VOBA-695226 format. One line per 3 residues: their letters; for each residue x, y, z of C-alpha. Coordinates in nm, 4 decimals, decimal comma. Layout:
N
a) X/Y/Z  ...
END
This chain:
406
mlt) 13,9535/29,0239/-15,7392  14,0508/28,9275/-16,0909  14,3688/28,7704/-15,9575
giw) 14,1678/28,5717/-15,7041  13,9303/28,4391/-15,9692  14,2156/28,3278/-16,1939
wal) 14,3909/28,1571/-15,9058  14,0671/27,9789/-15,8182  14,0132/27,8706/-16,1784
lgq) 14,3734/27,7562/-16,2137  14,3552/27,5661/-15,8869  14,0248/27,4061/-15,9797
gmr) 14,1608/27,3185/-16,3236  14,4500/27,1315/-16,1653  14,2180/26,9805/-15,9081
igl) 13,9758/26,8614/-16,1763  14,2547/26,6901/-16,3663  14,3939/26,5240/-16,0548
qal) 14,0506/26,4194/-15,9265  13,9578/26,2820/-16,2685  14,2662/26,0637/-16,2656
lff) 14,2010/25,9588/-15,9045  13,8411/25,8798/-15,9920  13,9583/25,6679/-16,2855
vla) 14,2132/25,4798/-16,0724  13,9591/25,4050/-15,7970  13,6845/25,3009/-16,0404
rgl) 13,9169/25,0641/-16,2278  14,1270/24,9492/-15,9331  13,8515/24,8779/-15,6813
glq) 13,6147/24,7117/-15,9286  13,2472/24,7841/-15,9862  13,1071/24,6345/-15,6633
nfg) 13,3719/24,7691/-15,4232  13,3637/25,1061/-15,5964  12,9865/25,1086/-15,5422
iyt) 13,0330/25,0335/-15,1711  13,2980/25,3034/-15,1377  13,0759/25,5540/-15,3187
tvf) 12,7780/25,4787/-15,0936  12,9731/25,5302/-14,7703  13,1298/25,8439/-14,9197
aca) 12,7809/25,9753/-15,0037  12,6722/25,9243/-14,6407  12,9808/26,1154/-14,5262
qil) 12,8983/26,4004/-14,7632  12,5509/26,4359/-14,6126  12,7032/26,4682/-14,2645
ypi) 12,9920/26,6850/-14,3848  12,8186/27,0249/-14,3385  12,7232/26,9391/-13,9795
sgl) 13,0799/26,8602/-13,8722  13,1669/27,2279/-13,8326  12,8116/27,3494/-13,7657
gth) 12,8571/27,6121/-14,0378  13,1145/27,8064/-13,8332  13,3505/27,8070/-14,1323
ntm) 13,1011/28,0241/-14,3168  13,0432/28,2739/-14,0375  13,4211/28,3072/-14,0095
imh) 13,4291/28,4075/-14,3773  13,1383/28,6476/-14,3262  13,3167/28,8363/-14,0465
var) 13,6739/28,8175/-14,1753  13,5764/28,9192/-14,5306  13,4522/29,2488/-14,3878
ypk) 13,7216/29,2877/-14,1190  14,0353/29,0824/-14,2093  14,2133/29,1612/-13,8818
lln) 13,9570/28,9495/-13,6950  14,0855/28,6187/-13,8376  14,2706/28,5270/-13,5200
nyl) 13,9528/28,5829/-13,3181  13,7124/28,3835/-13,5350  13,9378/28,0896/-13,6283
gtp) 13,9007/27,9118/-13,2946  13,5271/27,8437/-13,3266  13,5423/27,6368/-13,6493
llm) 13,8499/27,4487/-13,5249  13,6787/27,3434/-13,2025  13,3440/27,2605/-13,3647
tvi) 13,5114/27,0521/-13,6361  13,7062/26,8395/-13,3899  13,4085/26,7822/-13,1591
fgs) 13,1314/26,7241/-13,4103  13,3516/26,5580/-13,6728  13,4577/26,2905/-13,4223
fls) 13,1114/26,2486/-13,2722  12,9317/26,2188/-13,6061  13,1884/25,9717/-13,7378
iia) 13,1256/25,7356/-13,4472  12,7456/25,7636/-13,4674  12,7433/25,7170/-13,8473
tfa) 12,9660/25,4110/-13,8211  12,7232/25,2384/-13,5835  12,4340/25,3229/-13,8164
lss) 12,6036/25,2051/-14,1358  12,8201/24,9101/-14,0299  12,5209/24,6739/-14,0352
lyk) 12,4568/24,7601/-14,4036  12,7973/24,6445/-14,5324  12,9113/24,3513/-14,3229
qvs) 13,1852/24,2720/-14,5770  13,3615/24,5935/-14,4704  13,4702/24,6161/-14,1062
alf) 13,3343/24,8891/-13,8816  13,6890/25,0206/-13,8343  13,7308/25,0954/-14,2042
ill) 13,3871/25,2585/-14,2222  13,4859/25,4749/-13,9227  13,8111/25,5739/-14,0955
mfl) 13,6185/25,6749/-14,4088  13,3948/25,9044/-14,2057  13,6893/26,0474/-14,0104
tei) 13,8679/26,1170/-14,3397  13,5841/26,3209/-14,4884  13,4109/26,4894/-14,1928
laf) 13,7071/26,5410/-13,9611  14,0413/26,5437/-14,1451  13,9146/26,7044/-14,4674
rll) 13,7029/26,9470/-14,2645  14,0160/27,0581/-14,0765  14,1755/27,1301/-14,4123
dvs) 13,8657/27,3351/-14,4921  13,9306/27,5561/-14,1898  14,2585/27,6797/-14,3353
tha) 14,1266/27,7105/-14,6920  13,8188/27,9020/-14,5745  14,0491/28,1399/-14,3884
wqa) 14,2426/28,2092/-14,7114  13,9103/28,2507/-14,8914  13,7946/28,5094/-14,6374
len) 14,1202/28,7002/-14,6899  14,0619/28,6734/-15,0685  14,3990/28,5004/-15,1002
mry) 14,2855/28,2428/-15,3560  14,6398/28,1333/-15,4366  14,6835/27,9449/-15,1083
yal) 14,3186/27,8409/-15,1229  14,3666/27,6760/-15,4608  14,7071/27,5234/-15,3893
syt) 14,5851/27,3612/-15,0676  14,3211/27,1502/-15,2404  14,5555/27,0794/-15,5308
lls) 14,8208/26,9486/-15,2926  14,5830/26,6994/-15,1313  14,4393/26,5864/-15,4658
glr) 14,7865/26,5322/-15,6054  14,9060/26,3315/-15,3063  14,5890/26,1219/-15,3071
lll) 14,6454/26,0425/-15,6733  15,0061/25,9400/-15,6115  14,8950/25,7161/-15,3264
agg) 14,6127/25,5487/-15,5210  14,8237/25,5165/-15,8350  15,1085/25,3580/-15,6439
lwl) 14,8759/25,1079/-15,4778  14,7112/25,0247/-15,8111  15,0387/24,9673/-15,9940
tgy) 15,1671/24,7419/-15,7160  14,8421/24,5459/-15,6912  14,7483/24,6674/-15,3420
lnl) 14,4583/24,8967/-15,4304  14,1682/24,7603/-15,2267  13,9394/24,8961/-14,9569
vvw) 14,1455/24,7448/-14,6744  14,4624/24,9318/-14,7787  14,3217/25,2473/-14,9427
ipc) 14,0890/25,3583/-14,6617  14,3443/25,3826/-14,3740  14,6185/25,5220/-14,5993
nfv) 14,3842/25,7913/-14,7307  14,2867/25,8874/-14,3742  14,6472/25,9264/-14,2572
ltl) 14,7406/26,1259/-14,5674  14,4425/26,3629/-14,5420  14,4973/26,4270/-14,1714
lva) 14,8686/26,5003/-14,2152  14,8042/26,7432/-14,5019  14,5278/26,9191/-14,3036
lll) 14,7541/26,9685/-14,0010  15,0408/27,0874/-14,2210  14,8200/27,3494/-14,3870
lvq) 14,6920/27,4737/-14,0513  15,0505/27,5209/-13,9335  15,1246/27,7094/-14,2572
lfy) 14,8220/27,9371/-14,2002  14,9344/28,0259/-13,8468  15,2893/28,0942/-13,9661
ycq) 15,2093/28,3180/-14,2652  14,9279/28,5112/-14,0950  15,1223/28,5386/-13,7674
lew) 14,8351/28,3973/-13,5679  14,8561/28,3056/-13,2006  14,6921/28,0057/-13,0333
rkl) 14,6243/28,2011/-12,7147  14,4142/28,4526/-12,9102  14,1760/28,1893/-13,0438
yff) 13,8250/28,2347/-12,9055  13,5052/28,0368/-12,9028  13,1982/28,2489/-12,9798
rse) 12,8886/28,0640/-12,8625  12,6746/28,3489/-12,9938  12,7868/28,2626/-13,3489
lkt) 12,6345/27,9152/-13,3383  12,2811/28,0292/-13,4183  12,3872/28,2061/-13,7380
sly) 12,6310/27,9271/-13,8217  12,3586/27,6686/-13,7864  12,1736/27,8150/-14,0842
fsl) 12,4826/27,7684/-14,3014  12,5100/27,4127/-14,1711  12,1464/27,3334/-14,2461
sgv) 12,1896/27,4820/-14,5912  12,4793/27,2481/-14,6551  12,2874/26,9485/-14,5204
gqs) 11,9952/27,0204/-14,7506  12,2277/27,0616/-15,0463  12,4216/26,7446/-14,9637
lya) 12,1014/26,5526/-14,9033  11,9580/26,5996/-15,2505  12,3054/26,5602/-15,4046
nvd) 12,3938/26,2296/-15,2322  12,0810/26,0529/-15,1085  12,0241/25,9148/-15,4591
kil) 12,3312/25,6905/-15,4334  12,2264/25,5638/-15,0906  11,8744/25,4784/-15,2105
iar) 12,0066/25,3188/-15,5286  12,2332/25,0994/-15,3145  11,9374/24,9884/-15,1027
llg) 11,6968/24,9347/-15,3924  11,9180/24,8257/-15,6833  12,2521/24,7132/-15,5381
sev) 12,6149/24,8321/-15,5180  12,6968/24,7615/-15,8830  12,4229/24,9972/-16,0053
vgi) 12,5565/25,2618/-15,7656  12,8950/25,2298/-15,9360  12,7394/25,2910/-16,2775
yav) 12,5380/25,5925/-16,1590  12,8330/25,7325/-15,9626  13,0584/25,7362/-16,2695
aqr) 12,8097/25,9462/-16,4683  12,7342/26,1767/-16,1762  13,1014/26,2262/-16,0952
ivq) 13,1786/26,3368/-16,4511  12,9043/26,6009/-16,4259  13,0342/26,7129/-16,0854
maf) 13,3867/26,7559/-16,2215  13,2508/26,9608/-16,5105  13,0807/27,1857/-16,2545
lpi) 13,3982/27,2438/-16,0494  13,5194/27,5479/-16,2513  13,1788/27,7086/-16,1945
lal) 13,2073/27,6317/-15,8253  13,5574/27,7813/-15,8253  13,4218/28,1098/-15,9551
fqa) 13,1563/28,1201/-15,6830  13,4161/28,0353/-15,4179  13,6446/28,3121/-15,5402
sya) 13,3473/28,5497/-15,5300  13,2145/28,4367/-15,1919  13,3701/28,7175/-14,9890
kyf) 13,2679/28,9688/-15,2574  12,9035/28,8644/-15,2215  12,9130/28,9573/-14,8514
qkg) 13,0671/29,2938/-14,9401  12,7963/29,3612/-15,1997  12,5365/29,2487/-14,9471
rfg) 12,5695/29,5803/-14,7657  12,3558/29,7262/-15,0485  12,0797/29,4665/-15,0097
iqg) 11,9700/29,1913/-15,2439  11,9794/29,4310/-15,5392  12,3545/29,4687/-15,4879
tln) 12,4258/29,0947/-15,4756  12,1860/29,0236/-15,7602  12,3644/29,2790/-15,9801
ysk) 12,6897/29,0985/-15,9051  12,5307/28,7652/-16,0037  12,4203/28,9223/-16,3319
kla) 12,7831/29,0059/-16,4117  12,8852/28,6423/-16,3636  12,5846/28,4882/-16,5413
pfl) 12,6848/28,5199/-16,9122  13,0210/28,3478/-16,8653  12,8748/28,0716/-16,6474
fly) 12,5837/27,9880/-16,8770  12,8150/27,9860/-17,1789  13,0560/27,7498/-17,0074
asv) 12,7723/27,5188/-16,8928  12,6259/27,5024/-17,2443  12,9603/27,4205/-17,4028
mil) 13,0326/27,1488/-17,1454  12,6904/26,9898/-17,2023  12,7655/26,9634/-17,5736
iiy) 13,1178/26,8268/-17,5211  13,0152/26,5651/-17,2648  12,7197/26,4538/-17,4761
lls) 12,9408/26,4035/-17,7832  13,2149/26,2240/-17,5904  12,9898/26,0061/-17,3732
pyl) 13,0001/25,7026/-17,6110  13,3737/25,6740/-17,5386  13,3201/25,6346/-17,1634
tvv) 13,3785/25,2574/-17,1750  13,7153/25,3117/-17,3414  13,8318/25,4851/-17,0244
fgs) 13,6479/25,2970/-16,7487  13,5903/24,9580/-16,9095  13,2924/24,7739/-17,0551
qye) 13,1461/24,7121/-16,7070  13,0450/25,0808/-16,6964  12,8581/25,0788/-17,0287
gai) 12,5297/25,1555/-16,8546  12,6656/25,4929/-16,7471  12,6639/25,6297/-17,1043
yvl) 12,2875/25,6792/-17,1301  12,2704/25,8099/-16,7733  12,5417/26,0663/-16,8460
kwl) 12,3645/26,2024/-17,1575  12,0684/26,3111/-16,9440  12,2416/26,3898/-16,6169
vll) 12,4681/26,6481/-16,7834  12,1663/26,8808/-16,8171  12,2113/26,9505/-16,4449
lvi) 12,4939/27,1918/-16,5257  12,2817/27,4757/-16,6593  12,0130/27,4342/-16,3907
qva) 12,2739/27,4397/-16,1133  12,4255/27,7589/-16,2511  12,0826/27,9242/-16,2349
hyl) 12,0063/27,8329/-15,8754  12,3602/27,9091/-15,7529  12,3408/28,2616/-15,8958
lge) 12,0228/28,3254/-15,6988  12,1341/28,1354/-15,3880  12,4663/28,3144/-15,3491
amt) 12,2888/28,6481/-15,3931  12,0549/28,5542/-15,1077  12,3405/28,4476/-14,8796
gcg) 12,5485/28,7581/-14,9470  12,2754/29,0000/-14,8366  12,1816/28,8162/-14,5178
yqr) 11,9042/28,5824/-14,6324  12,0954/28,2660/-14,5425  11,8230/28,1642/-14,2977
irs) 11,5630/28,1614/-14,5752  11,7998/27,9796/-14,8108  11,8776/27,7161/-14,5456
ilq) 11,5112/27,6487/-14,4757  11,4364/27,6124/-14,8466  11,7309/27,3787/-14,8999
miv) 11,6267/27,1633/-14,6055  11,2687/27,1419/-14,7345  11,3857/27,0489/-15,0847
gll) 11,6404/26,8078/-14,9354  11,3720/26,6253/-14,7370  11,1370/26,6219/-15,0350
sva) 11,4182/26,4780/-15,2465  11,4204/26,1588/-15,0386  11,0589/26,0878/-15,1285
iiy) 11,1033/26,1992/-15,4902  11,4123/25,9857/-15,5484  11,2713/25,6829/-15,3664
sav) 10,9523/25,6904/-15,5752  11,1385/25,7502/-15,9015  11,4011/25,4800/-15,8447
saq) 11,1369/25,2287/-15,7331  10,9368/25,2936/-16,0501  11,2060/25,3536/-16,3152
gim) 11,5309/25,2199/-16,1733  11,8506/25,4108/-16,2434  11,6852/25,6446/-16,4956
gav) 11,4323/25,7350/-16,2299  11,7223/25,8733/-16,0257  11,8247/26,0890/-16,3215
vaa) 11,4752/26,2304/-16,3681  11,4486/26,2934/-15,9938  11,7815/26,4808/-15,9908
lii) 11,6608/26,7139/-16,2670  11,3244/26,7739/-16,0951  11,4924/26,8570/-15,7632
eil) 11,7328/27,1107/-15,9158  11,4499/27,2808/-16,1065  11,2410/27,2931/-15,7887
lfl) 11,5261/27,4548/-15,5981  11,5690/27,7189/-15,8682  11,1978/27,8005/-15,8657
vyl) 11,1727/27,8481/-15,4873  11,4843/28,0704/-15,4934  11,3335/28,2746/-15,7748
vvv) 11,0106/28,3318/-15,5806  11,2032/28,4535/-15,2745  11,4313/28,6836/-15,4758
ife) 11,1365/28,8456/-15,6576  10,9527/28,8962/-15,3280  11,2563/29,0480/-15,1540
lrr) 11,3316/29,2770/-15,4486  10,9782/29,4149/-15,4377  11,0019/29,4625/-15,0627
eni) 11,3315/29,6533/-15,0931  11,1892/29,8752/-15,3655  10,8835/29,9576/-15,1558
s) 11,0913/30,0437/-14,8492
END
């Protein structure tokens, strides 16, 4: 397990560096307005992302983490669901969004959705399989490979003067799809899997749906702010907010890596009830809270230099970043409780809570942005994360008492 965690942290460290450089290249190369448009469409794709596989990736991990020899049996369901729902959702989302940005053709919007909720989701199938097998080396290297190739592509286009939405979007789609297919072939080869032994388990869809709804709720309150800002304040303001938010997200990636490396372990501990998974969360908590606190201090002190990196057009992001960085410590708290709930079989409850908070977040963000502009979005983000932590805490306390009584 220690080896898996270090591989995950190493992989996420490389991924953070590569994504930071890619983020910088896109923000500078596309310009404030086009970067805002790209970010808005990307945010819509992220909301739909959990639905593309209907959560079957997670149920595959749940089964394979306990019985590794079942990988060949459970791999077929997420592959099929990703292809079907990823394609379907991309087409539907394109029709819904193409009227919003008439300066970008429907074809390019479709390719953006296909990149994130079909091609990238196919890559997720192979990485989730490695995660279930607790082989975090291949898990980490897979994402690092794609991030590195994306950076080379964007950097090459920027240096040659061809970095624009018309060129970047189709090239990124082709690259992501090729890497996803390559990694699937690698998975079949190293694990000696057979196509004829792939099965579709319709009975898994009910359980999988809860994982999917959980992801939708989480993506909703994490991305709807950019969509509402675009509608209420314009694409340029989205670009400013997205820069600050993206820096916070990259700072959170090492924390996420630790949870990903521990995902299978949570299901193993879940055999002892919520007390078992909660005890495991307690072991992770000191390191995670320390890291979050240090990162808050570092980002706060370095925030005035943001314009040196991204340019004077992003000056408004400095003040946003100083407040938005507080999300780190709150997210650590609710992830520790949420993963404990998932590991012991309370994913249904977690999914319902995330969907409720996700739907509430639309109203909260809309009201806050309408009243206070971009800083209203920051306040709303903090309120939503605190609310999620509190509802998790109530459920965990209740379930602990119920286990103790029984």
